N, C-alpha and C positions, 0 to 999 in steps of 0.2 A: 301787816304779816307775811306780805310776800311778793314776787313779781308778778304782775299780770292774770291776777285770778280773774276766773268769769265770773260774774253775780249772778244769782238765775233769781227772779222774783217767783216765785211758786203760789197758786192761789192755794190756801188752807182755810179746814171751817175757822178755825181759831187760831190769831195773830199769838206766837210765843209769847210769854213775859219778856220782859229785861232779864231778868234772872236766868229765865232758861236759854235765853240767846249766850248769857255771857257762859254762862256754864256749856253749854254745846261746843262752844267758841273753844275752850279750855280742854275738852273732853279730844275733839277733834285734831289740834292742832298740838297737842301734848303727842297723840299718836301717830300723826303725820309728820313730824320733826325730825325722826331717825333717818328719811329718804326725802326730805324734802329740796335740799340744794340738789340733789342728783337728777330729781323729778323736772323741776323747772331751769337747769342748766345755770343755777348760779357760779358768778366767777369774778375771784375776788384778784385776778391779774390785772395787767393793761384793760383789756377788752369791757373786763368788771367797771373797772376805774372810769372808762371812758364812758359807758353806759350811764352809770348814775350820777357824774358830773354833767354829763348832757341834758337829761332829765332835769337835775335841781334848775341849771342857767335857763331851761325852756319854762319851770315856773315863774323863775324869779324875773322873768323877762330878758334874760342877756347876763345880766349881772351875777357873780358868785363872787362872793367875800372869804374872809376868813373868819372864823366864829370862834370863838377863845372857850366857850360852852356851850355844848348842845343837846336836846332832848330829843331820841327817836320815840315815836308812838308806834307800838306794833312792831317791833323791830326786827321778828322774825328769829334766822339766824345770824343775821349783821349785815346782811347783803349792802343796804345804803351806808351804815356808819360804818363799818370795818374798811369800805373802799375811800369812804372820806377822810379817816384819819389819815390813811396810807397814801392817799393825794394833798396832804396838808389843810386839808379846807375845815377839818374841825379838831379841836386840840382836846380839851374834856369833856367827854361824852358817857352821857346818862344812855342807855337803853332800856325802853319798858317794854311789856308784854302779859299779855294775860295768861299765858302759857310757859310755864315753868319748864317744859320738855325743849320750847324752842330755847329759851333763855341757855341751857344747859349745853344744845348743839352750838351757842352764838360762843359759851367759854373757850369751848373747845375750839372754834375759829379762830378766835379770838387768840388762843396760846400759841397755834400755829403760825399765826402770821407773826407773832410777835410783838404786838398792839395789846393797850391797856384803856377798857371799858369797863362802866360800873351797868351791871344787869340788875333791874328792880321788878319784881312781879306787879303788877300794878295793871287798875282798871283805868283806861285813858278819861272815863267821864269822873272820875276821883282822884287824882293826883295824888301822892304823899311828898310833895314838893312846897317850899315856902313860898309867898310870893315872888316875881320879878328872880325868876334864879338861872334864868338862862336867853342867852343871845339868839338862840334858833330853835324852834321846834318844828320839824319833821316827821313826813311818814310815807311808807308807799303800801298803795295796794291794803290798807286798813280801815278807814274811815267807812266804807261800806261793811264792816263785820259790828260797827256800834249801833248798839239804840237809841243814842238818843245825841242824834249831830250838835243840837243846840247846846247840848250841858260839857259835851266834848271841848265843844271851839270856847266857851267860855272858860272851862279851864288851862285852854292853851292859850290864851289874854292872859289870864291871871298868872302862869308863873313865866312867861317873859318880862324882859325888862324892857323899860320904854325906849322905844324906837326898836325893838327886836323883831325879828322875821319871821314869818311861818311861811311854809311849802311842804304842798302834797304834790304825791303823783301816783299814775297808775289806778286810779277811779274809777271803775266803772258807768260809763256814758248811756243813759237808759237807751236813745237810738241806737248810738253805735253798737251793744249790745245785741239787740235785733239785727241788725243787719249783719252782724257777724255770726248769728245762729245759722245762716243761708250757708256757707262755705263748709261750716260742722256739720249738716244734715247731709249734705252731697257726700264728703268725705267718710263718713258712717258708710252709706250705700255702698259705696265703693273699695270699704275697707277690704273686702272676700278675695276680690280679684288683688289690690296692693300685696295685700299679704303675699297670695302666691308668686305675683311678680318680686317681692322682697326673698321668696324660698323663708318665710318665716311662720312659726306658730302661733295660733291663736293666746293672746295676755291671758296666763292664768290670774293676775291680779288687772283687770282693765280699768284704765284710768291712772295708775299708781298710787294706788291709794294706799300702801300697805298695810297696815292692821289697822287703818284708820277707816270707820265705819263712814263708805262712800254718800249713806243716804243723810249726812248728818252737813255736807256740803251745801246742798239748798235751804240747813236753817239758818248755818252761819252767816249765809251772805245775804244783808237785810234792804239791801239797797241798790237802786241804779238809780244816777243821780244826772238832773239837768242842770244846764250851767248855771240856770239862774237860782237854783236851790241852796247849790253851794254856797254861791255870792252872796245870797240872802243868810245862809249860816255864820257865814263868816265876820260882815258887818253886822248880823245882830249881838255878837260878842264885841263888838267896839274896833273891829279891824280896817281900817282904810290906810292907802288903798289897797283894792281887794284886785284880783286880775285872773282870770279863766281861761286857759288853754287846750285845746284839743289835741290829742296822739294819738298815732297810730289808724291808718285806713288799709291800706293799700296791706300794709305790714301786716295789720291784723287779720285781714281774710285769708293771706297765706300763709301764715302761721298755725293761725288756730285749725285750717285744714291740714296742714301738715300734722298740727300736735292730735288730733282725732284721730286718724289714720294710724301714727306711731304710738297711741294708748291701746288699740288693740291687738298689738303685735309685743310677743315676748322682746323685753328690750335690747339681750344681749345678740338678739337674730337680727337686730334690723343693721343694714350695709352700712360702712362707713362711708362709702360716697356718697349713700342718701342723706344721712345725717348733716356731711358737708355743702350735701346741695339744700337742703332745709336752713341750714344755719346763714351760711353767706345770701342766700336769698333772701332771709328775712331782714339782714343787715341791709342791703342794694334798697330794699323797697322803702328800709325804714328812715334813708336817706331821699328819698324820693317824697317820702311824705311830707318831712321836714324841709326840704329846700321848697317843692312844688305845690303840695295843698295845703298844709298847717296854716302857711300864712295868710288863705284866700278863702276856704271852707270855713260854715260856720263850725264852734268848737264841737256843738251837741252831735254829727255827726260823723265825730271821730270814736273809737272805740274806749279809748282812754280820758280822762279830762284829770287835770293838774290845776293844781289854786297857788297862788302867792299873794301871800297879803303880810302887813306891816302895823303894829300897836303904833298907835300914834306916841311920839316924845311928848315927855314931861316938859312942858314951857316953863312950868316953876324952877325943875334942873336943870335944864338946859342941854340935858341928856339924848343924843340921838345915836342912831347906826345907818351906816352906809348897807349896801344889798336890797333898796326901795327896788320892789318888784313892778316898779312904771304905772302908766296909767289904771284905771280900771278900766274892766271890760269883762263885761258878762257874760256875751253869746259870740 
């Protein structure tokens, strides 16, 4: 439902029911929709397209084809689909989200960009589409919101055509999330001094939730994953091969430290030079992660996990698709 959302696993006396999780997700994201793009720095220009295409290529092992009909799960305000349409990667795009508020912003973004999409309010675990409807099913930072991962993957498999492609990115890694908590805590301790240096007042709305209830954020983020858990869910639904990859280590530490600082200050009072430093530094470290660390370290160490998979071609029909995500890898 959006880029880079941190997953928090809270200890509660009673686990919320699946219906409660869905309801809280709808309420929270409806309220957060208006300020969502500005909060997360969502871009629909060349920078946004490069980010989205890069993540999709990583998830699919380097290959990214053109897909006639695509389905995005938990599309939010359209970050992935609208950038993929503009890049020519997808053509006939359907976007689902449980939040009508998010889809309202998506429609406005699509109109502004002059692109056509079909928004549908839908629960990911019960998709309102016929079997074998799509060539590509994908999403970003959405699987950790879903009550039943197994039920959702079963639906993804059902609506994909024979040989179709699955890709999800931006899912919180259990160990990576714990590692990223260290720079976040350090940044919060340093925040008063940082605000004085920036000459910025304390935020009236810490965290930038707008009218959304910040307490719901810990309810709607229900999972943080191990690579094996994601791979098992996909294989259990019939996907093969399955590829898991980790993304962002240094970039996540740097980015979350800076975001934690920024969340404590009034947004309009954060200096432009600081924003440029934080933004460009994140991009540099993202490249370092991609070139140096991601190919060499276990995927479980990274902040985000991504999964690429394929629905096995129907041998009887001989139908298949390109865009195979490469050899199976789950660690």
